[in-house]
KEKE-3310 file (N, C-alpha, C; in steps of 0.2 Angstrom, whole numbers, plus 5000, padded with zeros to 4 digits):
npx = (5068:5078:5079:5083:5079:5065:5049:5043:5029:5018:5012:4995:4983:4968:4964:4955:4937:4928:4920:4926:4934:4938:4931:4941:4952:4964:4968:4976:4983:4989:5001:5008:5016:5020:5016:5004:4998:4983:4973:4958:4951:4938:4935:4945:4956:4967:4955:4960:4974:4991:5003:5019:5017:5026:5034:5049:5056:5050:5051:5041:5026:5014:5009:4996:4988:4989:4985:4977:4980:4984:4998:5005:4999:5001:4995:4996:5001:5002:5013:5009:5018:5030:5026:5030:5028:5022:5021:5007:5007:5020:5028:5038:5046:5042:5049:5061:5072:5080:5073:5060:5045:5038:5028:5013:5005:4988:4971:4953:4941:4926:4921:4931:4947:4962:4978:4994:5009)
npy = (5116:5105:5099:5085:5081:5075:5076:5063:5056:5049:5033:5029:5017:5008:4999:4991:4990:4999:4991:4979:4979:4976:4982:4990:4981:4971:4967:4958:4963:4960:4968:4970:4959:4961:4960:4969:4976:4981:4992:4996:5008:5015:5025:5034:5047:5048:5035:5023:5013:5009:4997:4988:4970:4961:4955:4960:4955:4943:4937:4934:4935:4943:4954:4960:4952:4956:4964:4980:4996:5009:5017:5028:5039:5035:5026:5009:4993:4977:4964:4948:4938:4941:4951:4965:4982:4991:5007:5014:5024:5028:5016:5013:5003:5002:4997:4994:5005:5003:4995:4994:4995:4996:5010:5016:5028:5030:5032:5036:5036:5040:5027:5019:5011:5019:5017:5024:5022)
npz = (4903:4894:4877:4878:4890:4898:4906:4916:4916:4929:4928:4928:4934:4933:4946:4954:4959:4971:4978:4978:4988:5006:5020:5032:5031:5022:5005:4991:4977:4960:4950:4935:4938:4951:4968:4977:4992:4997:5006:5014:5022:5028:5037:5037:5031:5018:5011:5005:5004:4998:4998:4995:4995:5000:5014:5020:5031:5036:5024:5014:5004:5012:5018:5015:5023:5036:5051:5053:5060:5072:5077:5087:5080:5067:5053:5052:5046:5053:5051:5048:5051:5059:5066:5064:5061:5048:5040:5032:5024:5020:5020:5028:5041:5057:5068:5064:5056:5045:5036:5024:5014:4997:4994:4987:4977:4979:4974:4975:4963:4957:4962:4959:4961:4959:4954:4955:4947)
capx = (5070:5081:5076:5085:5076:5057:5046:5041:5022:5017:5007:4989:4979:4962:4966:4948:4932:4928:4916:4931:4938:4935:4932:4946:4956:4968:4968:4982:4982:4995:5001:5015:5020:5022:5010:5002:4994:4978:4970:4952:4950:4933:4934:4951:4957:4963:4952:4963:4982:4994:5011:5021:5014:5032:5037:5056:5058:5047:5052:5035:5020:5009:5007:4989:4984:4990:4980:4978:4979:4987:5003:5008:4996:5003:4992:5001:4999:5006:5015:5006:5023:5034:5022:5033:5023:5024:5018:5003:5009:5027:5031:5043:5045:5042:5053:5068:5072:5084:5069:5054:5042:5036:5022:5011:4999:4981:4965:4946:4938:4919:4921:4936:4953:4967:4985:5000:5016)
capy = (5109:5104:5094:5078:5079:5075:5074:5057:5056:5043:5029:5027:5011:5006:4993:4987:4994:5000:4985:4973:4980:4974:4988:4989:4975:4971:4962:4958:4964:4960:4973:4969:4954:4964:4960:4975:4975:4986:4992:5000:5011:5020:5031:5038:5051:5045:5029:5018:5014:5003:4996:4981:4964:4957:4956:4959:4952:4937:4934:4931:4940:4942:4960:4961:4948:4959:4968:4987:4999:5016:5018:5035:5043:5033:5020:5004:4986:4972:4958:4942:4933:4942:4957:4971:4987:4995:5013:5013:5030:5028:5009:5012:4998:5006:4994:4994:5010:5000:4991:4997:4992:5001:5013:5018:5033:5027:5036:5034:5041:5036:5021:5015:5012:5021:5016:5027:5018)
capz = (4902:4888:4873:4880:4897:4897:4912:4916:4919:4932:4925:4933:4931:4937:4950:4955:4961:4978:4980:4978:4994:5012:5025:5038:5030:5016:4999:4987:4969:4956:4944:4931:4942:4958:4972:4981:4998:4996:5012:5013:5029:5026:5042:5037:5025:5013:5013:5002:5005:4995:4999:4993:4999:5002:5020:5019:5037:5036:5017:5011:5002:5017:5022:5014:5028:5042:5055:5052:5067:5073:5082:5088:5075:5060:5051:5050:5046:5057:5048:5052:5053:5065:5069:5063:5059:5042:5039:5026:5019:5018:5019:5033:5046:5064:5073:5061:5051:5039:5032:5022:5008:4993:4995:4981:4978:4977:4975:4973:4958:4954:4965:4956:4964:4954:4957:4952:4947)
cpx = (5073:5078:5078:5082:5068:5055:5042:5034:5021:5011:5001:4985:4973:4964:4960:4943:4931:4924:4920:4935:4934:4936:4937:4950:4960:4966:4974:4979:4989:4995:5008:5019:5022:5015:5010:4997:4989:4974:4964:4950:4945:4932:4940:4951:4965:4960:4956:4971:4985:5001:5012:5019:5020:5034:5044:5059:5056:5049:5046:5030:5014:5006:4999:4985:4985:4985:4982:4977:4983:4992:5006:5005:4998:4998:4997:4997:5004:5007:5012:5011:5026:5031:5026:5028:5026:5019:5014:5005:5016:5031:5036:5041:5046:5048:5061:5069:5076:5079:5062:5051:5040:5029:5020:5005:4993:4976:4958:4943:4932:4919:4926:4942:4958:4973:4990:5006:5021)
cpy = (5108:5099:5087:5076:5080:5073:5068:5057:5049:5039:5027:5022:5011:4999:4988:4992:4994:4994:4979:4973:4978:4979:4985:4983:4976:4966:4963:4958:4963:4964:4972:4964:4955:4963:4966:4974:4982:4986:4998:5002:5016:5026:5035:5042:5051:5038:5023:5019:5008:5003:4989:4976:4960:4959:4955:4955:4945:4933:4930:4936:4939:4948:4962:4957:4951:4963:4976:4990:5006:5015:5025:5040:5041:5027:5015:4997:4982:4966:4952:4937:4935:4949:4964:4976:4991:5001:5013:5019:5030:5021:5008:5007:5002:5003:4993:4999:5008:4996:4995:4993:4997:5004:5016:5024:5030:5032:5033:5039:5037:5029:5016:5016:5013:5020:5020:5023:5023)
cpz = (4895:4884:4875:4886:4895:4904:4911:4920:4923:4928:4930:4930:4936:4940:4951:4957:4968:4981:4981:4985:5000:5017:5031:5037:5024:5011:4995:4980:4966:4950:4941:4935:4949:4962:4977:4986:4998:5002:5012:5021:5028:5031:5042:5031:5023:5015:5011:5003:5001:4996:4996:4998:5002:5009:5020:5025:5037:5029:5014:5009:5007:5020:5021:5019:5035:5045:5054:5059:5066:5079:5082:5082:5068:5059:5049:5049:5049:5053:5051:5054:5059:5069:5069:5060:5053:5041:5032:5021:5016:5017:5024:5039:5053:5068:5070:5055:5045:5034:5030:5016:5004:4995:4989:4982:4975:4978:4973:4969:4955:4956:4962:4959:4959:4958:4953:4953:4945)
residu = (UNK:UNK:UNK:UNK:UNK:UNK:UNK:UNK:UNK:UNK:UNK:UNK:UNK:UNK:UNK:UNK:UNK:UNK:UNK:UNK:UNK:UNK:UNK:UNK:UNK:UNK:UNK:UNK:UNK:UNK:UNK:UNK:UNK:UNK:UNK:UNK:UNK:UNK:UNK:UNK:UNK:UNK:UNK:UNK:UNK:UNK:UNK:UNK:UNK:UNK:UNK:UNK:UNK:UNK:UNK:UNK:UNK:UNK:UNK:UNK:UNK:UNK:UNK:UNK:UNK:UNK:UNK:UNK:UNK:UNK:UNK:UNK:UNK:UNK:UNK:UNK:UNK:UNK:UNK:UNK:UNK:UNK:UNK:UNK:UNK:UNK:UNK:UNK:UNK:UNK:UNK:UNK:UNK:UNK:UNK:UNK:UNK:UNK:UNK:UNK:UNK:UNK:UNK:UNK:UNK:UNK:UNK:UNK:UNK:UNK:UNK:UNK:UNK:UNK:UNK:UNK:UNK)
# end
């Protein structure tokens, strides 16, 4: 790597505690003005998922209120507005491959939820 190029380290922040999450459901968190939908699925690996809360089809911050499930082996959330399904790992919309939301790396460390930006 040259002197002008530097590796950019991802920023990791403590978002909340595990006790702040609702099993098998979503909550909304705000990070630097951006709403993030956070889902706690205790029987899955990993157990916590994070995607953007903005539904690009319904044009509202609602994905954290959607129902979680499994479609074809993919963990998804169904938008509460028009029921499109968004992959919790990638943010891709299953019904429209031209649409997606941000997906974030999230981990549990000592009962703290850490989010990488």
